[in-house]
C-alpha positions as a Markdown table, in Angstrom:
| # | Residue | x | y | z |
|---|---|---|---|---|
| 1 | Met | 39.3 | 0.0 | -11.9 |
| 2 | Thr | 37.9 | 2.6 | -14.3 |
| 3 | Thr | 35.5 | 0.1 | -15.7 |
| 4 | Glu | 34.2 | -0.9 | -12.2 |
| 5 | Val | 33.7 | 2.8 | -11.3 |
| 6 | Ser | 32.0 | 3.4 | -14.6 |
| 7 | Gly | 29.8 | 0.4 | -14.0 |
| 8 | Arg | 28.8 | 1.6 | -10.5 |
| 9 | Arg | 28.0 | 5.0 | -11.9 |
| 10 | Thr | 25.9 | 3.5 | -14.7 |
| 11 | Asn | 24.0 | 1.4 | -12.2 |
| 12 | Arg | 23.4 | 4.3 | -9.9 |
| 13 | Arg | 22.2 | 6.4 | -12.9 |
| 14 | Gly | 20.0 | 3.6 | -14.1 |
| 15 | Leu | 18.4 | 3.2 | -10.7 |
| 16 | Ala | 17.8 | 6.9 | -10.4 |
| 17 | Thr | 16.2 | 6.9 | -13.9 |
| 18 | Arg | 14.0 | 3.9 | -12.9 |
| 19 | Asp | 12.9 | 5.6 | -9.6 |
| 20 | Ala | 12.2 | 8.9 | -11.5 |
| 21 | Met | 10.0 | 6.9 | -13.9 |
| 22 | Leu | 8.1 | 5.2 | -11.1 |
| 23 | Asp | 7.5 | 8.5 | -9.3 |
| 24 | Ala | 6.2 | 10.1 | -12.5 |
| 25 | Ala | 4.0 | 7.0 | -13.1 |
| 26 | Leu | 2.6 | 7.4 | -9.5 |
| 27 | Arg | 1.8 | 11.1 | -10.0 |
| 28 | Thr | -0.1 | 10.3 | -13.2 |
| 29 | Leu | -2.0 | 7.4 | -11.6 |
| 30 | Ala | -2.9 | 9.6 | -8.6 |
| 31 | Ser | -4.4 | 12.3 | -10.8 |
| 32 | Gly | -7.3 | 10.1 | -11.6 |
| 33 | Glu | -7.7 | 11.8 | -14.9 |
| 34 | Pro | -9.2 | 9.9 | -17.9 |
| 35 | Gly | -6.6 | 7.8 | -19.4 |
| 36 | Ser | -4.2 | 8.1 | -16.4 |
| 37 | Val | -4.1 | 4.2 | -16.2 |
| 38 | Ser | -2.7 | 3.9 | -19.7 |
| 39 | Ala | 0.7 | 2.7 | -20.6 |
| 40 | Asn | 1.1 | 5.3 | -23.4 |
| 41 | Arg | -0.1 | 8.1 | -21.1 |
| 42 | Ile | 2.3 | 7.0 | -18.4 |
| 43 | Ala | 5.2 | 6.9 | -20.9 |
| 44 | Lys | 4.3 | 10.4 | -22.2 |
| 45 | Asp | 4.2 | 11.8 | -18.6 |
| 46 | Ile | 7.4 | 10.1 | -17.7 |
| 47 | Gly | 9.0 | 11.8 | -20.7 |
| 48 | Ala | 10.0 | 8.6 | -22.4 |
| 49 | Thr | 9.0 | 6.3 | -25.3 |
| 50 | Trp | 7.1 | 3.2 | -24.6 |
| 51 | Gly | 10.2 | 1.3 | -25.8 |
| 52 | Thr | 12.2 | 2.9 | -23.0 |
| 53 | Val | 9.5 | 1.9 | -20.4 |
| 54 | Lys | 9.5 | -1.7 | -21.8 |
| 55 | Tyr | 13.3 | -1.8 | -21.5 |
| 56 | Gln | 13.0 | -0.9 | -17.8 |
| 57 | Phe | 10.0 | -3.0 | -16.9 |
| 58 | Gly | 9.3 | -5.5 | -19.6 |
| 59 | Asp | 5.7 | -4.8 | -20.2 |
| 60 | Val | 2.7 | -3.0 | -18.6 |
| 61 | Asp | 2.4 | -5.8 | -16.0 |
| 62 | Gly | 6.0 | -5.4 | -15.1 |
| 63 | Leu | 5.4 | -1.6 | -14.8 |
| 64 | Trp | 2.4 | -2.0 | -12.5 |
| 65 | Ala | 4.2 | -4.6 | -10.3 |
| 66 | Ala | 7.2 | -2.2 | -10.1 |
| 67 | Val | 5.0 | 0.7 | -9.1 |
| 68 | Leu | 3.5 | -1.4 | -6.3 |
| 69 | Gln | 6.9 | -2.5 | -5.1 |
| 70 | His | 8.1 | 1.1 | -5.1 |
| 71 | Thr | 5.2 | 2.2 | -2.9 |
| 72 | Ala | 5.8 | -0.8 | -0.5 |
| 73 | Glu | 9.4 | 0.2 | -0.1 |
| 74 | Arg | 8.5 | 3.7 | 0.9 |
| 75 | Arg | 5.5 | 3.2 | 3.3 |
| 76 | Gly | 7.5 | 1.6 | 6.1 |
| 77 | Glu | 6.4 | -0.8 | 8.8 |
| 78 | Leu | 3.7 | -0.9 | 11.4 |
| 79 | Pro | 4.7 | 0.8 | 14.7 |
| 80 | Tyr | 5.8 | -1.2 | 17.7 |
| 81 | Arg | 7.2 | -4.2 | 16.0 |
| 82 | Glu | 9.8 | -5.1 | 18.6 |
| 83 | Asn | 10.6 | -4.2 | 22.3 |
| 84 | Asn | 7.3 | -2.4 | 22.6 |
| 85 | Thr | 5.9 | -1.5 | 26.0 |
| 86 | Ala | 2.8 | 0.4 | 24.8 |
| 87 | Pro | -0.6 | -1.0 | 25.9 |
| 88 | Leu | -3.1 | -2.6 | 23.4 |
| 89 | Ala | -5.2 | 0.6 | 23.0 |
| 90 | Arg | -2.2 | 2.8 | 22.2 |
| 91 | Arg | -1.0 | 0.3 | 19.6 |
| 92 | Val | -4.4 | 0.1 | 17.9 |
| 93 | Ile | -4.8 | 3.9 | 17.9 |
| 94 | Asp | -1.4 | 4.4 | 16.3 |
| 95 | Ile | -2.1 | 1.8 | 13.6 |
| 96 | Val | -5.5 | 3.5 | 12.8 |
| 97 | Glu | -3.9 | 6.9 | 12.6 |
| 98 | Met | -1.0 | 5.7 | 10.5 |
| 99 | Leu | -3.4 | 4.1 | 8.0 |
| 100 | Phe | -5.7 | 7.1 | 7.9 |
| 101 | His | -3.0 | 9.6 | 7.0 |
| 102 | Gly | -1.2 | 7.1 | 4.8 |
| 103 | Leu | -4.3 | 6.5 | 2.7 |
| 104 | Thr | -4.3 | 10.2 | 1.7 |
| 105 | Thr | -0.9 | 10.2 | 0.1 |
| 106 | Val | -0.1 | 10.3 | -3.6 |
| 107 | Asp | 1.0 | 6.7 | -3.5 |
| 108 | Ser | -2.3 | 5.5 | -2.0 |
| 109 | Leu | -4.4 | 7.5 | -4.5 |
| 110 | Ala | -2.3 | 6.0 | -7.3 |
| 111 | Ile | -2.9 | 2.5 | -6.0 |
| 112 | Glu | -6.6 | 3.0 | -5.6 |
| 113 | Asn | -6.9 | 4.3 | -9.2 |
| 114 | Leu | -4.8 | 1.4 | -10.5 |
| 115 | Arg | -6.9 | -1.1 | -8.6 |
| 116 | Ala | -10.1 | 0.4 | -10.0 |
| 117 | Ala | -8.8 | -0.1 | -13.5 |
| 118 | Leu | -7.6 | -3.7 | -13.1 |
| 119 | Pro | -9.9 | -6.8 | -13.4 |
| 120 | Arg | -11.9 | -7.5 | -10.2 |
| 121 | Asp | -11.9 | -11.2 | -10.8 |
| 122 | His | -8.8 | -12.8 | -9.3 |
| 123 | Asp | -8.5 | -15.4 | -12.0 |
| 124 | Glu | -8.7 | -12.8 | -14.7 |
| 125 | Leu | -6.2 | -10.5 | -12.9 |
| 126 | Glu | -3.8 | -13.4 | -12.5 |
| 127 | Arg | -4.1 | -14.4 | -16.1 |
| 128 | Leu | -3.7 | -10.9 | -17.6 |
| 129 | Phe | -1.4 | -9.3 | -15.0 |
| 130 | Pro | 0.4 | -12.2 | -13.2 |
| 131 | Gln | 3.2 | -10.0 | -11.7 |
| 132 | Thr | 0.8 | -7.4 | -10.5 |
| 133 | Ala | -1.5 | -10.0 | -9.0 |
| 134 | Ala | 1.4 | -11.6 | -7.2 |
| 135 | Glu | 2.4 | -8.3 | -5.7 |
| 136 | Phe | -1.1 | -7.6 | -4.4 |
| 137 | Ala | -1.3 | -11.1 | -2.9 |
| 138 | Ser | 2.0 | -10.6 | -1.1 |
| 139 | Trp | 0.7 | -7.4 | 0.5 |
| 140 | Lys | -2.2 | -9.3 | 2.1 |
| 141 | Asp | 0.2 | -11.8 | 3.6 |
| 142 | Ser | 2.7 | -9.3 | 4.8 |
| 143 | Trp | 0.0 | -7.1 | 6.3 |
| 144 | Ala | -1.4 | -10.1 | 8.3 |
| 145 | Arg | 2.0 | -11.0 | 9.5 |
| 146 | Ala | 2.7 | -7.4 | 10.5 |
| 147 | Cys | -0.5 | -7.2 | 12.5 |
| 148 | Gln | 0.3 | -10.5 | 14.3 |
| 149 | Lys | 3.8 | -9.2 | 15.2 |
| 150 | Ala | 2.4 | -5.9 | 16.4 |
| 151 | Phe | 0.4 | -7.7 | 19.2 |
| 152 | Ala | 2.5 | -10.8 | 19.6 |
| 153 | Asp | 3.7 | -10.0 | 23.1 |
| 154 | Leu | 0.2 | -9.3 | 24.4 |
| 155 | Asp | -2.4 | -11.8 | 25.6 |
| 156 | Val | -4.6 | -11.4 | 22.4 |
| 157 | Asp | -6.3 | -14.2 | 20.5 |
| 158 | Pro | -4.3 | -14.6 | 17.1 |
| 159 | Ala | -7.5 | -15.6 | 15.3 |
| 160 | Arg | -9.1 | -12.3 | 16.3 |
| 161 | Val | -6.0 | -10.4 | 15.2 |
| 162 | Arg | -6.4 | -12.1 | 11.8 |
| 163 | Glu | -10.0 | -11.0 | 11.6 |
| 164 | Val | -9.1 | -7.4 | 12.6 |
| 165 | Ala | -6.2 | -7.4 | 10.0 |
| 166 | Ala | -8.7 | -8.5 | 7.3 |
| 167 | Phe | -11.2 | -5.7 | 7.9 |
| 168 | Ile | -9.1 | -2.7 | 8.9 |
| 169 | Pro | -7.9 | -1.7 | 5.4 |
| 170 | Gly | -11.4 | -1.6 | 3.9 |
| 171 | Ala | -12.8 | 0.2 | 7.0 |
| 172 | Met | -10.1 | 2.8 | 6.9 |
| 173 | Arg | -10.7 | 3.5 | 3.2 |
| 174 | Gly | -14.3 | 4.1 | 4.1 |
| 175 | Leu | -13.3 | 6.6 | 6.8 |
| 176 | Val | -10.9 | 8.4 | 4.5 |
| 177 | Ser | -13.6 | 8.5 | 1.8 |
| 178 | Glu | -16.0 | 10.1 | 4.2 |
| 179 | Ala | -13.4 | 12.7 | 5.1 |
| 180 | Gln | -12.6 | 13.5 | 1.4 |
| 181 | Leu | -16.3 | 13.8 | 0.5 |
| 182 | Gly | -16.8 | 16.5 | 3.2 |
| 183 | Ser | -18.9 | 14.4 | 5.6 |
| 184 | Tyr | -20.5 | 16.1 | 8.6 |
| 185 | Gln | -19.2 | 13.4 | 10.8 |
| 186 | Asp | -16.4 | 14.3 | 13.2 |
| 187 | Glu | -13.4 | 12.5 | 11.7 |
| 188 | Asp | -11.5 | 12.3 | 15.1 |
| 189 | Val | -14.6 | 10.9 | 16.8 |
| 190 | Ala | -15.0 | 8.3 | 14.0 |
| 191 | Arg | -11.4 | 7.1 | 14.2 |
| 192 | Arg | -11.5 | 7.0 | 18.0 |
| 193 | Gly | -14.7 | 5.0 | 18.0 |
| 194 | Phe | -13.3 | 2.6 | 15.4 |
| 195 | Ala | -10.1 | 2.1 | 17.5 |
| 196 | Asn | -12.1 | 1.6 | 20.7 |
| 197 | Ala | -14.3 | -1.0 | 19.0 |
| 198 | Ile | -11.2 | -3.0 | 17.9 |
| 199 | Val | -9.7 | -2.8 | 21.3 |
| 200 | Ala | -13.0 | -4.0 | 22.9 |
| 201 | Tyr | -13.1 | -7.0 | 20.6 |
| 202 | Leu | -9.5 | -7.9 | 21.1 |
| 203 | Glu | -9.8 | -7.6 | 24.9 |
| 204 | Arg | -13.0 | -9.6 | 25.2 |
| 205 | Pro | -12.4 | -13.0 | 26.7 |
| 206 | Val | -12.5 | -15.9 | 24.3 |
| 207 | Ala | -15.4 | -18.3 | 24.9 |
| 208 | Asp | -14.4 | -21.9 | 25.8 |
């Protein structure tokens, strides 16, 4: 009995340590400072040796994959997944607003800085960081499925939903970048216009 309780305590303590390390890694990545995407810098900011980090995550690829999984667990799901009665326009607006505000979080800043430091070529990324590449690939698929589910009960062409799902993340990053750079554009008008354009496209009759 004592061993089991001790084991549970050890597991809880180990998980807490792991989560604390991931949170510290995210803060370092989000800073965007020179060297922030460095295994040794991450280990230093975490307050651990690289050997301790390797014990938890295996290698730098395992660390990056764990960081991405950690953010995925925290960001939640798209709104209106089930038993939704909201009209199309309301659903699109809510998704746009959720992404806009979500892309300004520490987690999103960290992910953007990590992406910028990783190889752009998919083959090279998969060769050098297979776990990290697999995690990014899974995000694409889960995002597409979430978008299909968000509109599944409406009379909307699934092919158009796939197209919208493909361009929304990049377009939203552009709107967030404009806001962060101090654009003279009205942010609210920009998001409203973007949402209205998506709604108009999804509502347009499909040609025979």
